[in-house]
C-alpha positions in Angstrom: -22.0 5.8 1.0 -20.1 3.1 -0.7 -18.9 4.2 -4.1 -17.2 1.1 -5.2 -17.6 -2.6 -4.1 -14.7 -4.7 -5.0 -16.1 -8.0 -6.4 -13.0 -9.9 -5.2 -13.5 -9.0 -1.5 -15.6 -12.1 -0.9 -14.7 -15.3 -2.8 -17.6 -16.8 -4.7 -17.0 -20.2 -3.2 -15.8 -20.5 0.5 -12.5 -22.3 0.8 -11.1 -24.3 3.7 -9.0 -22.3 6.0 -5.5 -23.7 5.8 -4.5 -22.2 9.1 -7.4 -23.9 10.8 -6.8 -27.4 9.2 -5.3 -29.8 11.6 -2.9 -32.6 10.7 -1.3 -30.8 7.8 2.4 -30.6 8.6 3.6 -29.0 5.3 1.1 -26.1 5.7 2.1 -25.6 9.3 5.8 -25.6 8.4 5.3 -23.2 5.5 3.2 -20.9 7.7 5.9 -20.8 10.4 8.6 -20.2 7.9 6.7 -17.4 6.2 5.9 -15.7 9.5 9.6 -15.7 10.6 11.2 -14.8 7.3 9.1 -11.9 6.2 9.7 -8.5 7.7 6.3 -7.4 6.4 4.2 -9.7 8.5 2.4 -6.6 10.0 0.5 -6.2 6.7 -0.9 -9.8 6.9 -3.1 -11.8 9.1 -4.0 -15.4 9.7 -7.3 -16.3 8.0 -10.2 -17.2 10.3 -13.9 -18.0 10.1 -15.4 -14.9 8.6 -16.1 -13.3 11.9 -16.2 -9.6 12.5 -12.6 -9.9 13.8 -11.5 -11.4 10.5 -13.1 -8.6 8.4 -11.5 -6.0 10.7 -8.1 -7.7 10.1 -8.6 -7.4 6.4 -9.5 -3.7 6.8 -6.4 -3.1 8.9 -4.2 -4.9 6.3 -5.5 -2.8 3.5 -5.1 0.4 5.5 -1.5 -0.4 6.2 -0.9 -1.2 2.5 -2.5 2.1 1.6 -0.3 3.8 4.2 2.8 2.3 2.5 1.7 3.6 -0.9 1.0 7.1 0.4 4.4 7.3 2.1 6.1 6.3 -1.2 3.9 8.8 -3.1 4.9 11.7 -0.8 8.6 10.8 -1.3 8.3 10.6 -5.1 6.8 14.1 -5.2 9.8 15.5 -3.2 12.2 13.6 -5.4 10.7 14.8 -8.7 11.1 18.4 -7.5 14.7 17.7 -6.5 15.5 16.2 -9.9 14.2 19.4 -11.6 16.6 21.4 -9.6 19.5 18.9 -10.3 18.9 19.4 -14.0 19.0 23.2 -13.5 22.3 23.0 -11.6 23.9 20.6 -14.0 22.9 22.8 -17.0 24.8 25.7 -15.3 27.8 23.5 -14.5 28.0 22.4 -18.2 29.2 25.9 -19.1 33.0 25.8 -19.7 33.4 29.5 -19.0 32.0 29.2 -15.4 34.4 30.8 -12.9 35.8 28.5 -10.1 33.9 30.2 -7.2 30.6 29.9 -9.0 31.3 26.3 -10.0 32.1 25.4 -6.3 28.9 27.0 -5.2 26.9 25.0 -7.7 28.7 21.8 -6.8 27.6 22.4 -3.2 24.0 22.8 -4.3 24.2 19.6 -6.3 25.6 17.7 -3.3 22.8 19.0 -1.1 20.2 18.0 -3.6 21.7 14.5 -4.0 21.7 14.1 -0.2 18.1 15.3 0.0 17.0 12.7 -2.6 18.6 10.0 -0.5 16.7 11.2 2.6 13.5 11.3 0.6 13.9 7.7 -0.5 14.5 6.7 3.1 11.4 8.7 4.2 9.2 6.5 2.0 9.5 3.7 4.6 6.2 3.0 6.3 6.3 1.2 9.6 2.6 0.8 10.1 3.0 -0.6 13.6 5.4 0.2 16.5 8.5 -1.9 16.4 8.1 -3.0 12.8 11.0 -2.8 10.3 8.9 -0.9 7.8 8.0 -1.2 4.2 9.6 0.9 1.5 7.9 0.6 -1.9 10.6 2.5 -3.6 13.8 0.8 -2.4 12.9 -2.6 -0.9 14.3 -5.6 -2.8 11.2 -7.6 -2.0 7.5 -7.1 -2.7 4.9 -6.7 0.1 1.8 -8.8 0.5 -1.5 -7.5 1.9 -4.6 -9.6 2.8 -7.6 -8.7 0.6 -10.4 -11.0 2.0 -11.4 -13.0 5.0 -10.2 -16.2 3.5 -6.6 -15.1 3.5 -6.3 -14.2 -0.2 -3.4 -11.8 -0.8 -2.4 -9.1 -3.2 1.2 -8.0 -4.0 2.5 -4.5 -3.7 5.6 -4.3 -5.8 8.7 -2.3 -5.0 10.5 -0.1 -7.6 13.8 -1.3 -6.2 15.4 2.1 -6.8 19.0 2.8 -6.1 19.2 4.8 -2.9 21.0 7.6 -4.8 19.2 7.0 -8.1 22.5 6.4 -9.8 23.5 10.1 -9.6 27.3 10.7 -9.4 28.7 11.9 -6.1 30.0 15.1 -7.7 30.2 17.0 -11.0 33.9 17.8 -11.3 33.9 19.5 -14.7 31.7 20.9 -17.4 32.2 17.7 -19.4 30.9 15.6 -16.5 27.9 17.9 -16.3 27.2 17.4 -20.0 27.5 13.6 -19.6 25.0 13.8 -16.7 22.6 15.7 -18.8 23.0 14.0 -22.2 24.7 10.7 -21.5 27.9 9.2 -22.9 28.5 7.2 -26.1 24.8 7.0 -27.0 23.9 5.7 -23.5 21.0 7.2 -21.6 22.2 9.8 -19.1 22.1 9.0 -15.4 19.8 12.0 -14.8 17.4 10.9 -17.6 17.4 7.4 -16.2 16.6 8.7 -12.7 13.8 10.9 -13.9 12.3 8.0 -15.8 12.4 5.5 -12.9 10.8 8.0 -10.5 8.1 9.0 -13.0 7.3 5.3 -13.6 7.2 4.7 -9.8 4.8 7.7 -9.4 2.4 6.3 -12.1 2.5 2.8 -10.6 1.8 4.1 -7.1 -1.1 6.2 -8.3 -2.8 3.1 -9.7 -2.1 1.1 -6.5 -3.6 3.9 -4.5 -6.8 4.0 -6.5 -7.2 0.3 -6.2 -6.5 0.2 -2.5 -8.9 3.1 -1.9 -11.8 1.1 -3.4 -10.8 -2.1 -1.6 -10.5 -0.3 1.7 -13.8 1.5 1.3 -15.5 -1.9 0.8 -13.6 -3.6 3.6 -14.5 -0.8 6.0 -18.2 -1.1 5.1 -18.2 -4.9 5.4 -16.3 -4.8 8.7 -18.9 -2.4 10.1 -21.7 -4.6 8.8 -20.2 -7.8 10.2 -19.8 -6.1 13.6 -23.4 -5.0 13.5 -24.7 -8.4 12.5 -22.6 -10.1 15.1 -24.0 -7.7 17.7 -27.5 -8.4 16.4 -27.0 -12.1 17.0 -25.7 -11.7 20.5 -28.0 -8.9 21.5 -25.0 -6.7 22.0 -23.6 -8.9 24.8 -19.9 -9.0 25.3 -20.1 -12.3 27.2 -22.6 -15.1 27.8 -23.3 -13.9 31.3 -24.1 -10.3 30.3 -27.7 -9.1 30.7 -29.2 -8.0 27.4 -30.2 -4.4 27.2 -33.5 -4.3 25.1 -33.1 -0.7 24.2 -29.5 -1.3 23.1 -30.5 -4.4 21.2 -33.2 -2.4 19.3 -30.6 0.2 18.3 -28.2 -2.5 17.1 -30.9 -4.2 15.1 -31.7 -0.9 13.4 -28.1 -0.2 12.7 -27.5 -3.6 11.3 -30.5 -3.4 9.0 -29.5 0.0 7.7 -26.0 -1.2 6.9 -27.3 -4.4 5.3 -29.6 -2.5 3.0 -26.9 0.0 2.1 -24.5 -2.8 1.1 -27.3 -4.7 -0.7 -28.3 -1.7 -2.9 -24.6 -0.9 -3.7 -23.9 -4.5 -4.6 -27.0 -4.7 -6.8 -25.5 -1.8 -8.7 -22.6 -4.0 -9.8 -24.9 -6.3 -11.8 -26.5 -9.7 -11.2 -24.1 -11.3 -13.6 -21.1 -10.7 -11.4 -20.5 -13.8 -9.2 -18.5 -11.9 -6.6 -21.3 -9.4 -6.3 -23.9 -12.2 -5.8 -21.7 -13.7 -3.2 -21.4 -10.4 -1.3 -25.1 -9.8 -1.7 -26.0 -13.1 -0.2 -24.4 -12.1 3.1 -26.9 -9.3 3.6 -30.1 -10.6 2.0 
C-alpha cells in the first residue's frame, strides 16, 4: 500500500526532453561535460520518453540516493558515540594531578578514538555501483544530484563537508590542552563542542533527507511497477514483435495492471483534487 504520493514525481505539464532534442549543440556539449566531470553520474540517468524503463531509472536513482543517506546516517551514529567517549577521556586528562602512566594510557585511548572517527567518516562513502568512486554526504566537497522524475528533474543531496578528523587535535599533551579541548580558548568555541555540533546538525539533516527519499522512493516503486504492467498490457506481455501472445498470461497482466492502476488512483485521490501534481499523476491511471 502506498502511504505517500509525492506530487512532484510527475510534472503537471510534460516538457521537451533535452536529451532527445536534435540540433542543439549547447545542450549536447553541456550534457557531455556534465557526464565526464561528475563522479556521481551513477545517481543520475538520461531523461527518456516516460517508458517503463524511464520510471525504473528514476526508482534506481532514488534508491541509490537513499543508500548514500543511510551510509552517512550509520557513520554519524558511530561518530556521536565516539565523541561521547572523547569527552570522557578529555575530562580525565584535564586533571593536573593525573599520574604519568595513567595520562599515557588515556592519551592512547584518545588517539584510538580519533582514528576510529576518521574511519567512520570514510565508511560513510556509498558506492552504489561496482567501480564507482562513491558518494560521501559527510565529507565530499560537492553536492550530489539524484533524478526525481521521468523528465529528468533533479534534487540535490548536500554534503556536510566535514573535516576528516572533525578538527580534533592529534594529541592531548597536558591537562591545559585537555581543558582547552573541552572549554575552548579565549572565548572561542572548543574543538570538541564544534565537532559535536557539526555531527548533530548532519544527523538532523540526514534524517529529513531520509524521510523525504523514503516517500519519493515508495511512489517511484509503485509507478515503475504500474508502468511495467501497463506496458505489458499494451504488448500482451510480448518481449518482441514476433513473440506469440499467451492469452492466459495476457489476462493475468491485464488483471495486475488494473489492480495497480486502481490502487494508485485511490491513493492519489487522497491527496486532494486541488493538487495539480496529483491530478497529473491520476490522469495516467484513469
